[in-house]
Each structure stands twice: as C-alpha cells, then as structure tokens.
N, C-alpha and C positions, 0 to 999 in steps of 0.2 A: 510795817504791819498795818498801819492805818490805811495805807493805799490799797492793800490787798482786801481789806474788809470793805472799803468803799466800792471797789470794783466788783467784789463778789455779790453784792446785793443787786447788781444790774444784770448779772448773767442768768439767763433762763434757758434751760435745755428744752429743746422741742421734743414732744413725744414721738416715739418711733411711728412711722406710717403703718397703717393697718395693711395686712396682706390682702390680695384679692381672694375671692371665695370660689373654689371649684364647685360646679354644679353638674351632676350627671342626671339626665332625664331619660328614663326608659319608657317608651311609648308602646303599650300593648293594644292601643286603640286601632281601629281600621282606618281612621282618618288622620291626616297630618294635624299637628297641634302647634299653635303659636304660643310661645311662652313669654310671659311678662313678669316683671318684679314690681310689687307695690311697696313703695318706700316713701316716708315723709309726706304722705298724701298725694304722691305722684305715681304714675304708671309708666314704666320704661320697658320697651320691647327688647327682648334678649335674642330671640331667634325662633326658628321652626324646627320641630322634630318630625321627621317623616314617619308615616304609619309603620307599625311593627318594627321599630328600630330604636337605637339609643344614640344620644348625642351628648357630648361633653361641652360645657360652656365655662367661661371664667367671668364671674360677676365682679366688676370694679368695686373696691372697698368703699368708694364714695356713695354707693347705693345703700349702705347701712345706716347712714345718718348718725346722730349723736347717741341714740338709744341702742344701736346695734340690732335693730329689728327690721324685718321685711316679711312679706308674704309673696307666694308664687301664685300666678294665675295661668291657667292653660285653657285656650279657646280652640275647640275643634273647628277646622276649616270646612265650611259647607254644612255646618250644623249649629244649633243653638246650645250645644252641650259645653259646659264650663266646669273646670276643676279649680278649686282654690284651697290653698293650705291655710292653717291657722297662722297667726303671727309667730314667726320664728325669731328667736334671739340667738345671734351668731357671735361667737367669741373668736379672737384671732387664732388661726391655725385649723379651724373646723371646716368641714365640707358638707355639702347637701346632696342627698340622693332622693330623687322623686320618681315614683313609679306611677304612670298613668294607665289605668285599667280600661278595659273595653267599655265599662260603665264608668265614666269619669268621676262620678260621685263617690266611687269606692277607691279612689287613688290614695296612695300613702306616701309619706315623706319621712325622712330621717336626717338628723343632724349629728355628725360624728366628729 
C-alpha cells in the first residue's frame, strides 16, 4: 500500500487537448476579404474568402491561448475597409459563424 501511495503522488494526468474550432465566413461584400485571427497579441492569417461566397476554415486550438479568447479581423482586398469582431471567448466544442456585410462595419458574428 505504501508503494501505491508513493507512486500515486507522481502521476499527473494530462488535460485532454482542445479540439480545433470550426469557422464559417459568409462574405456578402463585393470584394475578396482576407481573414486573420488576433490571439495573444499576435495576428495569424487564416485565408481569403472570395466576394459573394462562403468559406469554411478550421482554426487550430493553439490559437486560443490560455484564456480561450480571440478576435477576427477581415481586410477587404483593394480597399481600406476592415471588419473586426469583439473579443470572443471560445469553449471546447463551439464553432464560429461570421457574416461580412457589404459595409464591413455592419458585419456580425455568432459563437455556438
């Protein structure tokens, strides 16, 4: 019994890895939009969504950082127009839907 107790104190289970985060971007803008994730003070390019189309992305869980927070940025190609979400707190198993409007300032985001 003493051996089991001594060994038990050294065993630490690793937390389960966080799943990747699905992101669906619907671009209603007339221009292509480049999508970035802002996380832990860094900006990471995710991809481009063609004008008047939708694109599915998978965000690696490592982009969440320790606080599980991120923001999305969309920059219209050929324009100075930018869309930015508020800081989003993402829990395991959730996904993000972001709709970019013709006026990027009116874009909306949902976490489900």
